[in-house]
C-alpha positions as CSV (number, residue, x, y, z in Angstrom):
1,M,27.0,8.6,14.9
2,A,24.0,8.2,13.4
3,K,20.8,11.0,13.5
4,S,17.9,10.7,15.2
5,H,14.5,10.6,13.4
6,D,13.6,13.8,14.7
7,E,17.2,15.7,13.6
8,I,16.5,14.2,9.9
9,W,12.8,15.6,10.1
10,E,14.0,18.7,11.0
11,E,16.5,19.1,8.2
12,W,14.7,17.3,6.0
13,G,11.6,20.1,6.6
14,K,14.0,22.9,5.8
15,L,16.3,21.4,3.2
16,V,14.1,19.7,1.0
17,N,11.8,22.9,0.2
18,M,10.2,21.8,-2.8
19,A,6.1,20.5,-2.7
20,P,5.7,17.0,-4.2
21,K,4.0,18.3,-7.6
22,E,6.8,21.1,-8.0
23,L,9.3,18.3,-8.0
24,E,7.6,16.3,-9.5
25,D,6.8,18.9,-12.7
26,W,10.9,20.0,-12.5
27,L,11.5,15.9,-13.1
28,E,9.6,16.2,-16.5
29,T,12.1,18.5,-17.6
30,E,14.9,18.2,-19.9
31,E,17.2,20.4,-17.5
32,S,16.6,17.6,-15.0
33,K,17.3,15.2,-16.9
34,S,20.4,16.4,-18.8
35,V,22.4,16.5,-14.8
36,G,23.5,13.5,-12.7
37,Q,25.6,10.5,-12.9
38,G,24.2,6.8,-13.5
39,E,23.6,4.7,-16.1
40,G,20.0,5.6,-17.7
41,E,18.3,7.6,-15.3
42,S,20.5,9.5,-13.3
43,T,20.9,8.6,-9.1
44,G,19.6,12.4,-8.6
45,H,17.0,12.2,-10.8
46,K,15.7,8.6,-9.1
47,S,15.9,10.1,-5.9
48,G,13.9,13.0,-7.1
49,R,11.5,10.3,-7.5
50,R,11.6,8.7,-4.0
51,I,11.9,12.4,-2.5
52,V,8.4,13.0,-4.1
53,E,6.7,9.4,-2.3
54,I,7.9,10.5,0.9
55,K,7.2,13.7,1.4
56,R,3.3,12.2,0.3
57,T,3.7,9.7,3.3
58,N,2.3,10.0,6.9
59,K,5.7,10.5,8.8
60,S,4.2,7.2,11.3
61,D,3.9,5.6,8.0
62,L,8.0,6.1,7.1
63,S,10.1,3.1,6.5
64,D,13.8,2.6,8.1
65,D,14.8,2.3,4.2
66,D,12.5,5.9,4.0
67,W,14.4,7.2,6.8
68,D,18.1,6.4,5.4
69,H,17.0,7.9,2.3
70,M,15.9,10.7,4.1
71,G,19.0,11.2,6.0
72,K,21.1,10.5,2.5
73,V,19.2,13.5,0.6
74,V,19.9,15.9,4.2
75,G,23.4,15.0,3.5
76,Y,23.7,15.6,-0.4
77,I,21.9,18.8,0.0
78,K,24.4,20.1,3.0
79,R,27.3,19.2,1.0
80,H,26.5,19.9,-2.2
81,G,25.4,23.3,-0.9
82,A,28.3,24.5,0.5
83,Q,29.5,24.9,-3.0
84,V,27.4,27.2,-4.7
85,P,29.2,28.5,-8.1
86,D,29.9,31.9,-8.9
87,E,26.7,32.4,-11.2
88,P,24.5,29.2,-10.0
89,E,21.1,30.4,-11.8
90,G,20.5,27.9,-14.8
91,S,23.9,25.8,-14.4
92,D,24.3,22.1,-13.6
93,W,24.9,22.8,-9.8
94,T,21.6,24.2,-9.6
95,F,19.0,21.5,-11.8
96,S,21.3,18.9,-9.4
97,M,19.9,20.5,-6.5
98,K,16.5,20.6,-7.5
99,N,16.8,16.7,-8.7
100,W,17.5,16.3,-5.0
101,G,14.4,18.2,-4.4
102,H,16.0,21.4,-3.3
103,D,15.3,25.1,-4.9
104,P,18.5,27.3,-4.4
105,F,16.6,29.7,-5.4
106,G,13.8,29.0,-3.3
107,E,12.9,29.4,0.7
108,N,15.8,28.6,2.5
109,G,17.5,28.4,-0.7
110,M,21.3,28.1,-0.7
111,A,21.9,30.3,-3.0
112,R,19.8,33.3,-2.2
């Protein structure tokens, strides 16, 4: 059963804990570009750029495609957040989570 927009919005607000500028700056780092899957730009890196756009959009202006992506992001963060490595700081896991808008050491971080 698909989640409602209200459910996605609530989870998104808790899990996507990086501000747009913070995420934008992160995406410019070598660490950000060093992880992920896909040809050329990784899936997570591309998602990060999309997250910045969505976070800068008013809730009432979000498209169905935006809501779908938000649901995908929430799912990714929940799945991978359950797999915290023994030493998460500076790990590919941390870099990947940040590409998806979740700083594991920030507010509501999964590695805290």
